C-alpha positions in Angstrom: -120.4 89.8 47.3 -121.9 92.8 49.1 -122.0 92.7 52.9 -125.0 94.3 54.5 -124.4 95.5 58.1 -125.1 98.2 60.6 -122.9 99.2 63.6 -125.9 99.7 65.9 -126.6 96.0 65.9 -123.7 95.7 68.4 -125.9 97.4 71.0 -128.3 94.5 71.3 -127.8 92.3 74.4 -129.7 90.0 76.6 -127.5 89.7 79.8 -123.8 89.1 80.5 -122.5 85.7 79.3 -125.5 85.2 77.0 -124.3 83.2 73.9 -126.1 85.5 71.5 -123.8 88.5 72.3 -122.3 91.4 70.3 -119.0 89.5 70.3 -120.4 87.4 67.5 -120.5 90.2 65.0 -117.3 91.7 66.3 -115.4 88.5 65.8 -116.8 88.1 62.3 -115.8 91.6 61.3 -112.3 91.2 62.8 -111.8 88.0 60.7 -113.1 89.7 57.5 -110.8 92.6 58.1 -107.8 90.3 58.7 -108.5 88.5 55.4 -109.0 91.7 53.4 -112.7 91.0 52.9 -114.3 93.9 54.7 -114.5 96.0 51.6 -118.0 96.1 50.0 -120.1 96.9 53.1 -123.4 98.7 52.9 -126.1 99.8 55.4 -129.8 98.9 54.9 -132.7 101.0 54.1 -135.1 101.4 57.0 -138.3 99.3 57.4 -141.8 100.4 58.2 -144.5 98.7 60.3 -146.1 97.6 57.0 -142.9 95.6 56.2 -143.2 93.8 59.6 -146.9 93.3 59.4 -146.7 91.2 56.2 -145.5 88.3 58.4 -146.1 89.3 62.0 -149.4 90.1 63.8 -150.1 93.6 65.1 -150.2 92.3 68.6 -146.7 90.9 68.3 -145.2 94.1 66.8 -146.8 96.2 69.5 -145.6 93.9 72.2 -142.0 94.2 71.1 -142.4 97.9 70.6 -143.6 98.3 74.2 -140.3 97.1 75.5 -139.6 96.8 79.2 -137.1 94.7 81.0 -138.5 91.2 81.1 -137.7 87.7 79.7 -140.0 86.6 76.9 -138.7 83.0 77.5 -135.8 81.6 79.5 -133.3 82.6 76.8 -134.8 85.8 75.3 -134.8 89.2 77.0 -137.0 92.1 76.0 -135.7 95.6 76.6 -136.7 99.1 75.7 -134.4 99.3 72.7 -135.3 95.8 71.4 -137.9 97.0 68.9 -135.5 99.4 67.2 -132.6 96.9 67.0 -134.7 93.9 66.0 -136.3 96.0 63.3 -132.8 96.9 62.2 -131.8 93.3 62.1 -134.7 92.5 59.8 -133.8 95.6 57.7 -130.3 94.2 57.1 -131.8 90.9 55.9 -134.3 92.7 53.7 -131.6 94.8 52.1 -129.6 91.7 51.5 -132.5 90.1 49.7 -133.3 93.2 47.7 -129.7 93.2 46.4 -130.0 89.5 45.6 -133.2 90.2 43.6 -131.1 92.5 41.4 -128.8 89.6 40.6 -126.1 90.2 43.3 -124.8 87.9 45.8 -125.1 89.3 49.3 -124.5 88.5 53.0 -126.7 89.9 55.8 -124.3 90.2 58.7 -127.1 90.6 61.3 -128.3 89.9 64.8 -130.4 89.1 66.7 -131.2 86.1 64.6 -134.8 85.5 63.4 -135.8 82.0 62.4 -137.4 81.1 65.7 -139.7 84.2 65.7 -143.2 83.1 64.9 -146.0 85.3 63.5 -147.2 86.1 67.0 -144.4 85.0 69.3 -140.7 85.8 70.0 -138.3 83.2 71.4 -135.0 81.4 71.0 -133.0 84.7 70.9 -135.3 85.9 68.1 -137.9 88.8 68.0 -138.8 89.4 64.3 -138.3 86.7 61.6 -135.6 88.4 59.5 -135.8 86.1 56.6 -139.6 86.0 56.5 -139.8 89.8 56.6 -137.4 90.0 53.7 -139.4 87.4 51.7 -142.6 89.4 52.5 -141.2 92.4 50.8 -139.5 90.6 48.0 -142.7 89.0 46.6 -140.7 86.5 44.6 -140.7 82.8 44.1 -138.3 82.0 46.9 -136.5 79.0 48.3 -135.1 79.1 51.9 -132.5 76.6 52.9 -131.9 76.7 56.7 -128.6 75.2 57.8 -128.9 76.1 61.5 -128.6 73.2 63.9 -131.9 74.2 65.4 -135.1 73.9 63.4 -136.5 77.2 62.0 -139.9 76.8 63.6 -140.9 80.4 63.0 -140.0 80.4 59.3 -141.9 77.0 58.9 -145.0 78.4 60.6 -145.2 81.6 58.6 -144.9 79.9 55.2 -146.6 76.5 56.0 -149.6 77.1 53.8 -147.9 78.7 50.8 -146.6 77.1 47.6 -144.6 80.2 46.4 -142.1 79.8 49.3 -140.2 76.6 49.6 -138.7 76.0 53.1 -136.0 73.4 53.6 -134.5 72.8 57.0 -131.5 70.5 57.8 -131.3 70.3 61.6 -130.4 68.2 64.6 -133.3 65.9 65.5 -134.7 66.1 69.1 -133.1 69.5 69.7 -134.5 72.9 70.5 -137.3 74.0 69.8 -138.7 70.4 69.5 -140.2 71.0 66.0 -139.1 70.1 62.5 -140.6 66.6 62.3 -140.2 64.7 59.1 -144.0 64.4 58.6 -144.5 68.2 58.8 -144.7 68.8 55.1 -146.9 71.8 54.7 -150.7 71.9 54.4 -153.5 73.0 52.0 -151.9 75.0 49.2 -148.5 74.6 50.8 -148.6 70.8 51.0 -145.1 69.5 50.1 -143.4 72.8 50.2 -142.2 72.4 53.8 -139.1 70.1 53.8 -137.8 69.0 57.1 -134.6 66.9 57.2 -134.0 66.0 60.8 -130.4 64.6 61.1 -129.1 62.1 63.6 -127.2 63.7 66.5 -123.5 63.8 65.6 -124.1 64.0 61.8 -121.3 65.8 59.9 -120.0 66.5 56.4 -121.0 63.2 54.8 -124.6 63.2 56.0 -125.1 66.9 55.1 -123.7 66.5 51.7 -125.7 63.3 51.0 -128.8 65.1 52.2 -128.0 68.0 49.9 -127.3 65.9 46.8 -130.2 63.4 47.2 -132.9 65.6 48.7 -132.2 69.3 48.7 -130.9 70.0 45.2 -133.4 67.8 43.4 -136.2 69.6 45.1 -134.7 73.0 44.4 -134.3 72.1 40.8 -138.0 71.1 40.5 -139.1 74.2 42.4 -137.0 76.5 40.2 -136.8 79.5 42.5 -136.1 83.1 41.4 -134.5 83.8 44.7 -132.5 81.6 47.2 -132.0 82.6 50.8 -129.6 80.7 53.0 -130.4 80.9 56.7 -126.8 80.4 57.7 -126.7 79.2 61.3 -123.2 78.0 62.1 -124.1 76.1 65.3 -124.1 72.7 63.5 -120.3 73.1 63.6 -118.5 70.6 65.8 -117.0 73.4 67.9 -120.4 74.8 68.9 -121.6 73.9 72.4 -125.3 74.7 71.7 -125.8 71.7 69.5 -124.3 68.2 69.0 -123.5 68.2 65.3 -120.2 67.6 63.5 -119.9 69.8 60.5 -116.5 71.4 60.0 -115.6 74.6 58.2 -114.9 72.9 54.8 -118.2 71.0 55.2 -120.1 74.3 55.6 -118.3 75.9 52.8 -119.0 72.9 50.4 -122.7 73.2 51.0 -122.7 77.0 50.6 -120.7 76.7 47.4 -123.1 74.2 46.0 -126.0 76.5 46.8 -124.3 79.4 45.1 -123.5 77.4 42.0 -127.0 76.1 41.8 -128.2 79.7 41.3 -125.2 80.5 38.9 -123.8 82.7 41.7 -126.6 85.2 41.4 -129.9 85.9 43.3 -128.6 84.4 46.5 -128.7 86.0 49.9 -127.0 84.6 53.0 -128.5 85.6 56.3 -126.7 84.9 59.6 -128.7 83.0 62.1 -127.0 81.1 65.0 -123.4 80.2 65.6 -121.9 80.7 69.0 -118.3 79.6 68.9 -116.8 82.9 67.9 -113.7 81.8 66.0 -115.5 79.0 64.1 -118.5 81.2 63.1 -116.2 83.9 61.9 -114.2 81.4 59.9 -117.2 80.0 58.2 -118.6 83.4 57.3 -115.2 84.5 56.0 -114.8 81.3 54.0 -118.2 81.9 52.2 -117.3 85.6 51.4 -113.8 84.7 50.2 -115.1 81.8 48.1 -117.3 84.1 46.1 -114.2 86.3 45.5 -112.2 83.3 44.3 -109.9 83.4 47.4 -109.1 80.7 49.9 -108.4 81.2 53.6 -106.8 78.8 56.1 -109.2 76.7 58.0 -108.4 76.3 61.6 -111.5 74.1 62.3 -111.2 71.4 59.6 -111.2 68.3 61.8 -113.1 65.4 60.3 -115.2 63.7 63.0 -116.9 60.3 62.8 -120.6 60.1 62.3 -123.1 57.9 64.3 -124.2 54.5 62.9 -127.8 55.7 62.6 -127.1 58.7 60.4 -127.7 56.8 57.1 -131.0 55.4 58.3 -132.4 58.9 59.1 -131.5 60.1 55.5 -133.2 57.1 54.0 -136.4 57.9 55.9 -136.2 61.6 54.9 -135.7 60.7 51.2 -138.6 58.2 51.3 -141.0 60.8 52.9 -140.2 63.6 50.6 -140.1 61.3 47.6 -143.8 61.0 47.9 -144.2 64.5 46.5 -141.0 65.1 44.7 -138.9 63.0 42.3 -135.8 62.0 44.2 
């Protein structure tokens, strides 16, 4: 598994004590080095405005380019270097996807994250939609599975009317950014190709795996993608304070292994999104990389936590809704 990364991504920051900090990548790199996994690391090819403009408006690109020192929303700071670093983050994801298109497995170790960036708006720590930019350049039949605890509203919006890009999001219901409703299933040509699976607060390994087995994989099989991108947010981990979900490290790893195996361990790109508990995020990333290499690492964050009584009902609702358009 090739890791795509660039040292300059450490320069991006919002303000002191912001959860989306350079320490996220530093912690991941340290863990990968400790486990002997920091071996096949490559830098990305640069992107052009044309690459960004496939999914973002000219006004949005120019707004980020202009820079300044101002908040774009209560959590997202725009600075003079933001354009350069956000473009680099998208380049890392794009390089990862280009490698996957050649039959490799890849991991985009990137930040700032991207899945909240809409066509004409930044927000939620995101400036450019890294995965969407990568898909725009790939021009392949693509499935995106978003495991971040927060709904990928930007990715949903960008591909909402398309049937060549399948977007599947498993996320905490009633959380930021307030989107990702079960009935938002795409429109026009894209009707049925936007799959939201809002999960009960406190859902963990059992609910996620049940959702994968009964909804995600059957839809992936029917869609038959040439390329699979995993928006790997690690903030659905029980250790993360920015959500209220209960996945543990083995739970994350099990889902990622199932996704890798679905594609016969080829043509898959993992792209880092959220994940703000430094040690747990690093552990999940290292587990995914080591799994591909046939190695196992010790899991510090393997506690099994109980799930809420309503978790099963939410999955039944999701299966019923998406079963209207897919055989589940």
